[in-house]
N, C-alpha and C positions, 0 to 999 in steps of 0.2 A: 810059303816060300820066302827066303831071306832076301831083303832088298840090298842092293849095292849102294855105294855112296852116290854114284851118278843118278840112280833111280830116285833117290830121296831129294835131289836138287833139281828135279824137272820143273817144278813150279817156281815162278819168280818170287823174289823176296817180298815185293809189294803185295802180291796176292796172298802169300802166307801170312803177312802181318794183318791184312784186312780180314782174312779168314779167321785168324785168332781172335780179333776183336769181335767178329760176329759170334763166334762160339762163346766168348766171354759174356755176351749179353743175352745168351739163350736161356738163362736160368729162369726167366719169367716171361711166359707167353703173353701175359697181359700188358707188357711194357713195349709193345711194338712201336708206338709213336716215339717213345724215348730212345729206343734202339736205333730207329731211323735217324733221329737227330744226332745221336752220338756217332753214327757212321758218317754223317755229313761233316761233323766237326773233325773227325779223323781224316777225311779226304781233303778238306780245305786247309786245315791248320797244322796237321802232323805228317803230311806226306814226306817232307824232307828230313824228318827226324829218324833216329834209330828205332829199331823194334822195341828195345828195352824202355826207351823214353816214352814211346807211344803207349806201351802196356801200363807203365806206372801212372802216366798222366790220365789215361782212361779210367783206371781204377779210382783215382782221386776225384775225378769229375763225377763219377757215379755216386760216390759217397757224399760229395757236396750237394748234388742235385737231390738225392734222396733225403738228406738231412734237412735241407731248407724248404723243399716243396713237397716231398713225399710222392704219393700216387697222384696228386693233383696236377702234376706236370703233364701227364698223359691226357687228362681231361682238357687242359688248356690248349694243348697242341691240336686235339681233335676239334675243339670249339673254334679255334682260329681257322683251320682248314675248311670247316663247314661254313663259316662266315664268308671266307674269301670266295667260295664256290656257290654261295646261296643265289637264289633267283634275283634278289635285289642287287647284289654286287655284280652279277653277270650283266644285268640290264644297264648298270652304270658303266661297265666296260664297253658295251656295245654303243651306248650313247656318246661316250668320250671318243670312240673311234669314228663314229659318224660325224660329230662336230669337228673332228680334226681333218677328215678327208673331204667332207662336204659342208664347210661353214656357210650358214645362211642358205642351205639348200643348193649351193653351187660347188662344183668341183674345185678343190683348192688348187691355186696356181703352183707351178714348180717352185720349190724352195730355192732361195738365193744362197749360193755358197758363201759361207762366212769367211772373213779374212783369217789368215793363219794365226795371227796374234789373238784374236777373239776365241778361236777354237782351242788354242793352248791354255788360255785363261779358264775356259769352261772345263777343260780336262783337269786342270789343277784343282779347281773348286770341287769337281765331282770326286776326285781322289781324296781330298781333305774331308769331304762329307762322309764318305764311306769309312775312313779311318776313325772319325769321331763318333760314328754310330755305334761302335762296339761298347758294351757296358764295361765299366771299370772293373767289376768283379771278374769278368772273363780275362782281362789283361793281367790281373793279379794272380789268377789261377794258372794261366798258361804262359805268362811272360809276355812283355811288350814286343819283343823281337818276333816271337812265334806268331802272335796275333797279327802284327803288321805285315809280316810276310804272307800270311794267308789271305788277308784282304787285298794286298797288292797283286797276288796271283790271280784272284778273281777279276780284279780291275783290268789287268793287262789282257786277260782272255777276252773280255768284253770289248776290247779295242780292235779286234780282228774283224773286219767287215765280212769276210768270207764265213767265219764261224757264226757271226751274228745272223747272216742270211740263212745259214743252215739251221740254226736254232729256231728262227722264225718259221721256217718251213715245217720243222718237226712239230712245233706247237700247233700250227695250223692243221696239220694232219691229225694230231690227237684230238683237236677240237671237232673236226669233221666226223671222226669216228665216234666221238661221244655224243654229239648233238644229233647226228643223223645215222643211227645204227642200222636202220632198215634199208639204207641206200647201198650197203655192201661196199663201202669204201675200203674195207680191209682186203678186198679182192681187186678193186679198181686201181688203187694206188701202186701196188707192186707191179702191175702191168705198165703203168706210166713210167715207173722207175726204169724198167728194162729198156725203154725207148730213149733214155737219156744218153746224149753223146759221150759223157764221161763213163757211163757204165758200159756202153758198147765198145769203147776203146780199151777198156781194162781187160 
């Protein structure tokens, strides 16, 4: 059946662009870590760009990564994820959380609200640290404006307390599902969500 013009434009442009990038990276099923990394770069740094620009830049980045690192980039990504989720690192995370919430075995007192001037200085320092953390090679490849806009987008998203709280809850749920699979949290959590006032009002 022949499609009409309206039928071909049902999907939004952002979805079509991301879908194109996904198909572009489908040529090697062994490059899943690299494909995920490229999709992340596309989401953070190229969302505001045109589809043509994103397609061209993605192709250049693939050639650059393959030429400089080859297949070893996948092994490095996998090794990094395995190290971050290893038993030793998870134990360090739990230990840091315990020392933060119960220093010296006592429940930590309520934090004192910082003066607005100190909070703004901390914010400026954090933003400068994030901007300076990007490698110079990435700036040269994608352009300083594109990389700076991507970093600032992530930074501004992390300033939203409501989104931060939501992110914390989602990570906690994922942690419970992973650490305690036999407790059937996959069934318990949806039941708790249904009792939320926000869900009941919607």
